N, CA, C, O and CB atoms as a CASP TS submission, in Angstrom:
PFRMAT TS
TARGET T0000
AUTHOR 0000-0000-0000
METHOD Language model
MODEL 1
PARENT N/A
ATOM      1  N   MET     1     174.854 319.627 220.105  1.00  0.00           N
ATOM      2  CA  MET     1     175.609 318.393 220.076  1.00  0.00           C
ATOM      3  C   MET     1     176.145 318.121 218.676  1.00  0.00           C
ATOM      4  O   MET     1     177.114 317.378 218.522  1.00  0.00           O
ATOM      5  CB  MET     1     174.746 317.233 220.552  1.00  0.00           C
ATOM      6  N   ASN     2     175.539 318.702 217.669  1.00  0.00           N
ATOM      7  CA  ASN     2     175.974 318.502 216.295  1.00  0.00           C
ATOM      8  C   ASN     2     177.300 319.198 216.031  1.00  0.00           C
ATOM      9  O   ASN     2     178.009 318.830 215.094  1.00  0.00           O
ATOM     10  CB  ASN     2     174.916 319.007 215.326  1.00  0.00           C
ATOM     11  N   GLY     3     177.649 320.190 216.832  1.00  0.00           N
ATOM     12  CA  GLY     3     178.859 320.949 216.593  1.00  0.00           C
ATOM     13  C   GLY     3     180.133 320.192 216.902  1.00  0.00           C
ATOM     14  O   GLY     3     181.147 320.406 216.238  1.00  0.00           O
ATOM     15  N   VAL     4     180.111 319.311 217.894  1.00  0.00           N
ATOM     16  CA  VAL     4     181.323 318.601 218.297  1.00  0.00           C
ATOM     17  C   VAL     4     181.802 317.636 217.212  1.00  0.00           C
ATOM     18  O   VAL     4     182.978 317.686 216.853  1.00  0.00           O
ATOM     19  CB  VAL     4     181.077 317.839 219.596  1.00  0.00           C
ATOM     20  N   PRO     5     180.944 316.758 216.669  1.00  0.00           N
ATOM     21  CA  PRO     5     181.444 315.871 215.606  1.00  0.00           C
ATOM     22  C   PRO     5     181.904 316.632 214.363  1.00  0.00           C
ATOM     23  O   PRO     5     182.916 316.281 213.758  1.00  0.00           O
ATOM     24  CB  PRO     5     180.364 314.880 215.214  1.00  0.00           C
ATOM     25  N   SER     6     181.173 317.656 213.991  1.00  0.00           N
ATOM     26  CA  SER     6     181.576 318.410 212.804  1.00  0.00           C
ATOM     27  C   SER     6     182.876 319.167 213.051  1.00  0.00           C
ATOM     28  O   SER     6     183.679 319.330 212.132  1.00  0.00           O
ATOM     29  CB  SER     6     180.469 319.386 212.389  1.00  0.00           C
ATOM     30  N   PHE     7     183.095 319.633 214.282  1.00  0.00           N
ATOM     31  CA  PHE     7     184.347 320.318 214.608  1.00  0.00           C
ATOM     32  C   PHE     7     185.535 319.379 214.433  1.00  0.00           C
ATOM     33  O   PHE     7     186.550 319.754 213.847  1.00  0.00           O
ATOM     34  CB  PHE     7     184.309 320.863 216.048  1.00  0.00           C
ATOM     35  N   PHE     8     185.402 318.143 214.949  1.00  0.00           N
ATOM     36  CA  PHE     8     186.507 317.200 214.831  1.00  0.00           C
ATOM     37  C   PHE     8     186.684 316.706 213.400  1.00  0.00           C
ATOM     38  O   PHE     8     187.808 316.420 212.987  1.00  0.00           O
ATOM     39  CB  PHE     8     186.286 316.023 215.759  1.00  0.00           C
ATOM     40  N   LEU     9     185.598 316.599 212.634  1.00  0.00           N
ATOM     41  CA  LEU     9     185.730 316.184 211.241  1.00  0.00           C
ATOM     42  C   LEU     9     186.372 317.274 210.388  1.00  0.00           C
ATOM     43  O   LEU     9     187.051 316.978 209.404  1.00  0.00           O
ATOM     44  CB  LEU     9     184.367 315.814 210.673  1.00  0.00           C
ATOM     45  N   GLU    10     186.159 318.515 210.759  1.00  0.00           N
ATOM     46  CA  GLU    10     186.783 319.615 210.020  1.00  0.00           C
ATOM     47  C   GLU    10     188.249 319.789 210.403  1.00  0.00           C
ATOM     48  O   GLU    10     189.026 320.348 209.628  1.00  0.00           O
ATOM     49  CB  GLU    10     186.024 320.916 210.270  1.00  0.00           C
ATOM     50  N   ASN    11     188.639 319.319 211.589  1.00  0.00           N
ATOM     51  CA  ASN    11     190.019 319.450 212.070  1.00  0.00           C
ATOM     52  C   ASN    11     190.609 318.065 212.341  1.00  0.00           C
ATOM     53  O   ASN    11     190.646 317.626 213.490  1.00  0.00           O
ATOM     54  CB  ASN    11     190.076 320.327 213.355  1.00  0.00           C
ATOM     55  N   PRO    12     191.065 317.381 211.305  1.00  0.00           N
ATOM     56  CA  PRO    12     191.572 316.021 211.521  1.00  0.00           C
ATOM     57  C   PRO    12     192.842 315.979 212.370  1.00  0.00           C
ATOM     58  O   PRO    12     193.170 314.932 212.928  1.00  0.00           O
ATOM     59  CB  PRO    12     191.842 315.361 210.189  1.00  0.00           C
ATOM     60  N   ILE    13     193.554 317.087 212.477  1.00  0.00           N
ATOM     61  CA  ILE    13     194.752 317.117 213.315  1.00  0.00           C
ATOM     62  C   ILE    13     194.380 316.948 214.788  1.00  0.00           C
ATOM     63  O   ILE    13     195.189 316.468 215.582  1.00  0.00           O
ATOM     64  CB  ILE    13     195.525 318.435 213.107  1.00  0.00           C
ATOM     65  N   LEU    14     193.168 317.339 215.150  1.00  0.00           N
ATOM     66  CA  LEU    14     192.675 317.144 216.512  1.00  0.00           C
ATOM     67  C   LEU    14     191.949 315.810 216.664  1.00  0.00           C
ATOM     68  O   LEU    14     191.845 315.272 217.766  1.00  0.00           O
ATOM     69  CB  LEU    14     191.746 318.286 216.903  1.00  0.00           C
ATOM     70  N   LEU    15     191.454 315.287 215.557  1.00  0.00           N
ATOM     71  CA  LEU    15     190.698 314.039 215.603  1.00  0.00           C
ATOM     72  C   LEU    15     191.594 312.849 215.934  1.00  0.00           C
ATOM     73  O   LEU    15     191.181 311.951 216.667  1.00  0.00           O
ATOM     74  CB  LEU    15     189.993 313.804 214.273  1.00  0.00           C
ATOM     75  N   VAL    16     192.801 312.833 215.408  1.00  0.00           N
ATOM     76  CA  VAL    16     193.707 311.702 215.618  1.00  0.00           C
ATOM     77  C   VAL    16     194.064 311.528 217.097  1.00  0.00           C
ATOM     78  O   VAL    16     193.932 310.414 217.605  1.00  0.00           O
ATOM     79  CB  VAL    16     194.982 311.889 214.795  1.00  0.00           C
ATOM     80  N   PRO    17     194.507 312.562 217.813  1.00  0.00           N
ATOM     81  CA  PRO    17     194.804 312.356 219.239  1.00  0.00           C
ATOM     82  C   PRO    17     193.579 311.974 220.064  1.00  0.00           C
ATOM     83  O   PRO    17     193.681 311.176 220.996  1.00  0.00           O
ATOM     84  CB  PRO    17     195.417 313.607 219.817  1.00  0.00           C
ATOM     85  N   VAL    18     192.436 312.533 219.728  1.00  0.00           N
ATOM     86  CA  VAL    18     191.213 312.192 220.462  1.00  0.00           C
ATOM     87  C   VAL    18     190.866 310.724 220.240  1.00  0.00           C
ATOM     88  O   VAL    18     190.483 310.033 221.184  1.00  0.00           O
ATOM     89  CB  VAL    18     190.034 313.099 220.023  1.00  0.00           C
ATOM     90  N   LEU    19     190.992 310.243 219.018  1.00  0.00           N
ATOM     91  CA  LEU    19     190.710 308.834 218.735  1.00  0.00           C
ATOM     92  C   LEU    19     191.727 307.910 219.405  1.00  0.00           C
ATOM     93  O   LEU    19     191.366 306.827 219.867  1.00  0.00           O
ATOM     94  CB  LEU    19     190.703 308.591 217.225  1.00  0.00           C
ATOM     95  N   LEU    20     192.984 308.324 219.462  1.00  0.00           N
ATOM     96  CA  LEU    20     193.991 307.514 220.142  1.00  0.00           C
ATOM     97  C   LEU    20     193.713 307.426 221.638  1.00  0.00           C
ATOM     98  O   LEU    20     193.819 306.352 222.230  1.00  0.00           O
ATOM     99  CB  LEU    20     195.385 308.091 219.902  1.00  0.00           C
ATOM    100  N   ILE    21     193.361 308.542 222.244  1.00  0.00           N
ATOM    101  CA  ILE    21     193.028 308.545 223.669  1.00  0.00           C
ATOM    102  C   ILE    21     191.799 307.687 223.925  1.00  0.00           C
ATOM    103  O   ILE    21     191.762 306.932 224.896  1.00  0.00           O
ATOM    104  CB  ILE    21     192.791 309.981 224.173  1.00  0.00           C
ATOM    105  N   LEU    22     190.803 307.795 223.071  1.00  0.00           N
ATOM    106  CA  LEU    22     189.592 306.992 223.220  1.00  0.00           C
ATOM    107  C   LEU    22     189.896 305.500 223.062  1.00  0.00           C
ATOM    108  O   LEU    22     189.353 304.677 223.800  1.00  0.00           O
ATOM    109  CB  LEU    22     188.537 307.427 222.194  1.00  0.00           C
ATOM    110  N   ALA    23     190.750 305.150 222.115  1.00  0.00           N
ATOM    111  CA  ALA    23     191.113 303.746 221.910  1.00  0.00           C
ATOM    112  C   ALA    23     191.877 303.199 223.114  1.00  0.00           C
ATOM    113  O   ALA    23     191.637 302.065 223.530  1.00  0.00           O
ATOM    114  CB  ALA    23     191.957 303.591 220.633  1.00  0.00           C
ATOM    115  N   MET    24     192.789 303.986 223.679  1.00  0.00           N
ATOM    116  CA  MET    24     193.525 303.539 224.860  1.00  0.00           C
ATOM    117  C   MET    24     192.597 303.379 226.052  1.00  0.00           C
ATOM    118  O   MET    24     192.768 302.461 226.855  1.00  0.00           O
ATOM    119  CB  MET    24     194.644 304.523 225.196  1.00  0.00           C
ATOM    120  N   TRP    25     191.623 304.258 226.172  1.00  0.00           N
ATOM    121  CA  TRP    25     190.660 304.195 227.268  1.00  0.00           C
ATOM    122  C   TRP    25     189.807 302.929 227.158  1.00  0.00           C
ATOM    123  O   TRP    25     189.592 302.232 228.150  1.00  0.00           O
ATOM    124  CB  TRP    25     189.761 305.451 227.270  1.00  0.00           C
ATOM    125  N   ILE    26     189.326 302.638 225.955  1.00  0.00           N
ATOM    126  CA  ILE    26     188.516 301.435 225.736  1.00  0.00           C
ATOM    127  C   ILE    26     189.356 300.182 225.976  1.00  0.00           C
ATOM    128  O   ILE    26     188.867 299.213 226.557  1.00  0.00           O
ATOM    129  CB  ILE    26     187.930 301.423 224.300  1.00  0.00           C
ATOM    130  N   TYR    27     190.616 300.191 225.536  1.00  0.00           N
ATOM    131  CA  TYR    27     191.506 299.048 225.753  1.00  0.00           C
ATOM    132  C   TYR    27     191.747 298.819 227.246  1.00  0.00           C
ATOM    133  O   TYR    27     191.757 297.676 227.705  1.00  0.00           O
ATOM    134  CB  TYR    27     192.845 299.266 225.028  1.00  0.00           C
ATOM    135  N   ALA    28     191.941 299.891 227.998  1.00  0.00           N
ATOM    136  CA  ALA    28     192.179 299.762 229.438  1.00  0.00           C
ATOM    137  C   ALA    28     190.960 299.186 230.147  1.00  0.00           C
ATOM    138  O   ALA    28     191.098 298.348 231.039  1.00  0.00           O
ATOM    139  CB  ALA    28     192.544 301.120 230.043  1.00  0.00           C
ATOM    140  N   ILE    29     189.785 299.624 229.761  1.00  0.00           N
ATOM    141  CA  ILE    29     188.563 299.101 230.381  1.00  0.00           C
ATOM    142  C   ILE    29     188.382 297.628 230.027  1.00  0.00           C
ATOM    143  O   ILE    29     188.043 296.821 230.892  1.00  0.00           O
ATOM    144  CB  ILE    29     187.328 299.918 229.931  1.00  0.00           C
ATOM    145  N   ALA    30     188.603 297.273 228.769  1.00  0.00           N
ATOM    146  CA  ALA    30     188.456 295.878 228.345  1.00  0.00           C
ATOM    147  C   ALA    30     189.473 294.985 229.053  1.00  0.00           C
ATOM    148  O   ALA    30     189.146 293.871 229.462  1.00  0.00           O
ATOM    149  CB  ALA    30     188.620 295.759 226.817  1.00  0.00           C
ATOM    150  N   LYS    31     190.691 295.466 229.198  1.00  0.00           N
ATOM    151  CA  LYS    31     191.730 294.698 229.871  1.00  0.00           C
ATOM    152  C   LYS    31     191.361 294.466 231.332  1.00  0.00           C
ATOM    153  O   LYS    31     191.544 293.367 231.855  1.00  0.00           O
ATOM    154  CB  LYS    31     193.082 295.415 229.770  1.00  0.00           C
ATOM    155  N   ARG    32     190.844 295.496 231.987  1.00  0.00           N
ATOM    156  CA  ARG    32     190.428 295.375 233.381  1.00  0.00           C
ATOM    157  C   ARG    32     189.270 294.384 233.529  1.00  0.00           C
ATOM    158  O   ARG    32     189.250 293.581 234.462  1.00  0.00           O
ATOM    159  CB  ARG    32     190.024 296.746 233.934  1.00  0.00           C
ATOM    160  N   LEU    33     188.316 294.446 232.614  1.00  0.00           N
ATOM    161  CA  LEU    33     187.177 293.532 232.679  1.00  0.00           C
ATOM    162  C   LEU    33     187.605 292.088 232.425  1.00  0.00           C
ATOM    163  O   LEU    33     187.102 291.170 233.073  1.00  0.00           O
ATOM    164  CB  LEU    33     186.109 293.945 231.669  1.00  0.00           C
ATOM    165  N   LEU    34     188.525 291.882 231.489  1.00  0.00           N
ATOM    166  CA  LEU    34     189.010 290.529 231.223  1.00  0.00           C
ATOM    167  C   LEU    34     189.779 289.974 232.418  1.00  0.00           C
ATOM    168  O   LEU    34     189.647 288.797 232.754  1.00  0.00           O
ATOM    169  CB  LEU    34     189.898 290.518 229.977  1.00  0.00           C
ATOM    170  N   LYS    35     190.579 290.822 233.055  1.00  0.00           N
ATOM    171  CA  LYS    35     191.319 290.382 234.229  1.00  0.00           C
ATOM    172  C   LYS    35     190.363 290.031 235.365  1.00  0.00           C
ATOM    173  O   LYS    35     190.555 289.026 236.050  1.00  0.00           O
ATOM    174  CB  LYS    35     192.309 291.466 234.678  1.00  0.00           C
ATOM    175  N   LEU    36     189.346 290.845 235.566  1.00  0.00           N
ATOM    176  CA  LEU    36     188.359 290.585 236.609  1.00  0.00           C
ATOM    177  C   LEU    36     187.589 289.299 236.333  1.00  0.00           C
ATOM    178  O   LEU    36     187.337 288.519 237.251  1.00  0.00           O
ATOM    179  CB  LEU    36     187.390 291.760 236.727  1.00  0.00           C
ATOM    180  N   SER    37     187.217 289.075 235.083  1.00  0.00           N
ATOM    181  CA  SER    37     186.476 287.855 234.751  1.00  0.00           C
ATOM    182  C   SER    37     187.361 286.618 234.907  1.00  0.00           C
ATOM    183  O   SER    37     186.862 285.563 235.298  1.00  0.00           O
ATOM    184  CB  SER    37     185.926 287.934 233.316  1.00  0.00           C
ATOM    185  N   ALA    38     188.650 286.719 234.615  1.00  0.00           N
ATOM    186  CA  ALA    38     189.554 285.583 234.802  1.00  0.00           C
ATOM    187  C   ALA    38     189.695 285.252 236.286  1.00  0.00           C
ATOM    188  O   ALA    38     189.675 284.080 236.663  1.00  0.00           O
ATOM    189  CB  ALA    38     190.937 285.881 234.187  1.00  0.00           C
ATOM    190  N   ILE    39     189.836 286.264 237.121  1.00  0.00           N
ATOM    191  CA  ILE    39     189.933 286.045 238.567  1.00  0.00           C
ATOM    192  C   ILE    39     188.649 285.432 239.096  1.00  0.00           C
ATOM    193  O   ILE    39     188.687 284.519 239.921  1.00  0.00           O
ATOM    194  CB  ILE    39     190.234 287.364 239.300  1.00  0.00           C
ATOM    195  N   LEU    40     187.519 285.924 238.629  1.00  0.00           N
ATOM    196  CA  LEU    40     186.230 285.385 239.064  1.00  0.00           C
ATOM    197  C   LEU    40     186.069 283.926 238.632  1.00  0.00           C
ATOM    198  O   LEU    40     185.566 283.104 239.399  1.00  0.00           O
ATOM    199  CB  LEU    40     185.079 286.232 238.500  1.00  0.00           C
ATOM    200  N   LEU    41     186.489 283.605 237.424  1.00  0.00           N
ATOM    201  CA  LEU    41     186.403 282.235 236.928  1.00  0.00           C
ATOM    202  C   LEU    41     187.275 281.294 237.755  1.00  0.00           C
ATOM    203  O   LEU    41     186.853 280.185 238.082  1.00  0.00           O
ATOM    204  CB  LEU    41     186.815 282.177 235.456  1.00  0.00           C
ATOM    205  N   ILE    42     188.482 281.727 238.093  1.00  0.00           N
ATOM    206  CA  ILE    42     189.369 280.911 238.922  1.00  0.00           C
ATOM    207  C   ILE    42     188.777 280.723 240.316  1.00  0.00           C
ATOM    208  O   ILE    42     188.832 279.624 240.868  1.00  0.00           O
ATOM    209  CB  ILE    42     190.765 281.555 239.019  1.00  0.00           C
ATOM    210  N   ALA    43     188.215 281.781 240.885  1.00  0.00           N
ATOM    211  CA  ALA    43     187.612 281.689 242.217  1.00  0.00           C
ATOM    212  C   ALA    43     186.429 280.725 242.222  1.00  0.00           C
ATOM    213  O   ALA    43     186.281 279.935 243.155  1.00  0.00           O
ATOM    214  CB  ALA    43     187.162 283.074 242.695  1.00  0.00           C
ATOM    215  N   VAL    44     185.597 280.780 241.205  1.00  0.00           N
ATOM    216  CA  VAL    44     184.440 279.875 241.132  1.00  0.00           C
ATOM    217  C   VAL    44     184.913 278.430 240.963  1.00  0.00           C
ATOM    218  O   VAL    44     184.357 277.523 241.582  1.00  0.00           O
ATOM    219  CB  VAL    44     183.500 280.276 239.959  1.00  0.00           C
ATOM    220  N   ALA    45     185.922 278.212 240.141  1.00  0.00           N
ATOM    221  CA  ALA    45     186.446 276.857 239.950  1.00  0.00           C
ATOM    222  C   ALA    45     187.026 276.319 241.256  1.00  0.00           C
ATOM    223  O   ALA    45     186.785 275.164 241.606  1.00  0.00           O
ATOM    224  CB  ALA    45     187.521 276.841 238.843  1.00  0.00           C
ATOM    225  N   LEU    46     187.783 277.136 241.977  1.00  0.00           N
ATOM    226  CA  LEU    46     188.333 276.697 243.258  1.00  0.00           C
ATOM    227  C   LEU    46     187.235 276.424 244.272  1.00  0.00           C
ATOM    228  O   LEU    46     187.359 275.505 245.081  1.00  0.00           O
ATOM    229  CB  LEU    46     189.296 277.740 243.806  1.00  0.00           C
ATOM    230  N   TYR    47     186.173 277.200 244.243  1.00  0.00           N
ATOM    231  CA  TYR    47     185.046 276.975 245.147  1.00  0.00           C
ATOM    232  C   TYR    47     184.394 275.623 244.866  1.00  0.00           C
ATOM    233  O   TYR    47     184.107 274.866 245.794  1.00  0.00           O
ATOM    234  CB  TYR    47     184.010 278.108 245.011  1.00  0.00           C
ATOM    235  N   PHE    48     184.161 275.320 243.598  1.00  0.00           N
ATOM    236  CA  PHE    48     183.552 274.031 243.256  1.00  0.00           C
ATOM    237  C   PHE    48     184.465 272.862 243.627  1.00  0.00           C
ATOM    238  O   PHE    48     183.986 271.818 244.069  1.00  0.00           O
ATOM    239  CB  PHE    48     183.224 273.981 241.763  1.00  0.00           C
ATOM    240  N   ILE    49     185.766 273.033 243.449  1.00  0.00           N
ATOM    241  CA  ILE    49     186.712 271.986 243.856  1.00  0.00           C
ATOM    242  C   ILE    49     186.654 271.789 245.365  1.00  0.00           C
ATOM    243  O   ILE    49     186.667 270.651 245.836  1.00  0.00           O
ATOM    244  CB  ILE    49     188.154 272.344 243.416  1.00  0.00           C
ATOM    245  N   LEU    50     186.591 272.861 246.123  1.00  0.00           N
ATOM    246  CA  LEU    50     186.499 272.776 247.577  1.00  0.00           C
ATOM    247  C   LEU    50     185.207 272.092 248.015  1.00  0.00           C
ATOM    248  O   LEU    50     185.223 271.254 248.916  1.00  0.00           O
ATOM    249  CB  LEU    50     186.587 274.169 248.194  1.00  0.00           C
ATOM    250  N   VAL    51     184.105 272.439 247.390  1.00  0.00           N
ATOM    251  CA  VAL    51     182.821 271.824 247.739  1.00  0.00           C
ATOM    252  C   VAL    51     182.856 270.328 247.451  1.00  0.00           C
ATOM    253  O   VAL    51     182.381 269.534 248.263  1.00  0.00           O
ATOM    254  CB  VAL    51     181.665 272.491 246.959  1.00  0.00           C
ATOM    255  N   GLU    52     183.408 269.934 246.317  1.00  0.00           N
ATOM    256  CA  GLU    52     183.506 268.511 245.991  1.00  0.00           C
ATOM    257  C   GLU    52     184.421 267.785 246.973  1.00  0.00           C
ATOM    258  O   GLU    52     184.133 266.654 247.365  1.00  0.00           O
ATOM    259  CB  GLU    52     184.019 268.324 244.557  1.00  0.00           C
ATOM    260  N   TYR    53     185.510 268.418 247.369  1.00  0.00           N
ATOM    261  CA  TYR    53     186.447 267.800 248.310  1.00  0.00           C
ATOM    262  C   TYR    53     185.800 267.610 249.679  1.00  0.00           C
ATOM    263  O   TYR    53     185.949 266.554 250.295  1.00  0.00           O
ATOM    264  CB  TYR    53     187.718 268.654 248.440  1.00  0.00           C
ATOM    265  N   VAL    54     185.087 268.621 250.154  1.00  0.00           N
ATOM    266  CA  VAL    54     184.429 268.534 251.459  1.00  0.00           C
ATOM    267  C   VAL    54     183.331 267.477 251.424  1.00  0.00           C
ATOM    268  O   VAL    54     183.167 266.734 252.391  1.00  0.00           O
ATOM    269  CB  VAL    54     183.844 269.903 251.870  1.00  0.00           C
ATOM    270  N   ASN    55     182.586 267.397 250.342  1.00  0.00           N
ATOM    271  CA  ASN    55     181.532 266.384 250.228  1.00  0.00           C
ATOM    272  C   ASN    55     182.117 264.974 250.142  1.00  0.00           C
ATOM    273  O   ASN    55     181.515 264.023 250.640  1.00  0.00           O
ATOM    274  CB  ASN    55     180.660 266.663 248.999  1.00  0.00           C
ATOM    275  N   ALA    56     183.273 264.835 249.523  1.00  0.00           N
ATOM    276  CA  ALA    56     183.881 263.515 249.373  1.00  0.00           C
ATOM    277  C   ALA    56     184.463 263.025 250.694  1.00  0.00           C
ATOM    278  O   ALA    56     184.438 261.826 250.972  1.00  0.00           O
ATOM    279  CB  ALA    56     184.972 263.549 248.300  1.00  0.00           C
ATOM    280  N   THR    57     184.985 263.934 251.508  1.00  0.00           N
ATOM    281  CA  THR    57     185.597 263.525 252.774  1.00  0.00           C
ATOM    282  C   THR    57     184.600 263.515 253.922  1.00  0.00           C
ATOM    283  O   THR    57     184.863 262.899 254.955  1.00  0.00           O
ATOM    284  CB  THR    57     186.751 264.444 253.113  1.00  0.00           C
ATOM    285  N   GLY    58     183.478 264.173 253.770  1.00  0.00           N
ATOM    286  CA  GLY    58     182.542 264.296 254.885  1.00  0.00           C
ATOM    287  C   GLY    58     181.453 263.374 254.769  1.00  0.00           C
ATOM    288  O   GLY    58     180.572 263.347 255.629  1.00  0.00           O
TER
END
């Protein structure tokens, strides 16, 4: 396992594309998680509004 980091440190021309791909991958995952959490937050808020409305009218 020690060979992979040293290989990329010795060859910076290969390190840059690998780091760019890794950064894009992390950004895509973070973006997906933020979108999912926003949808979940909206759904929970709408659920609480519905529960309050049903309790107020019933």
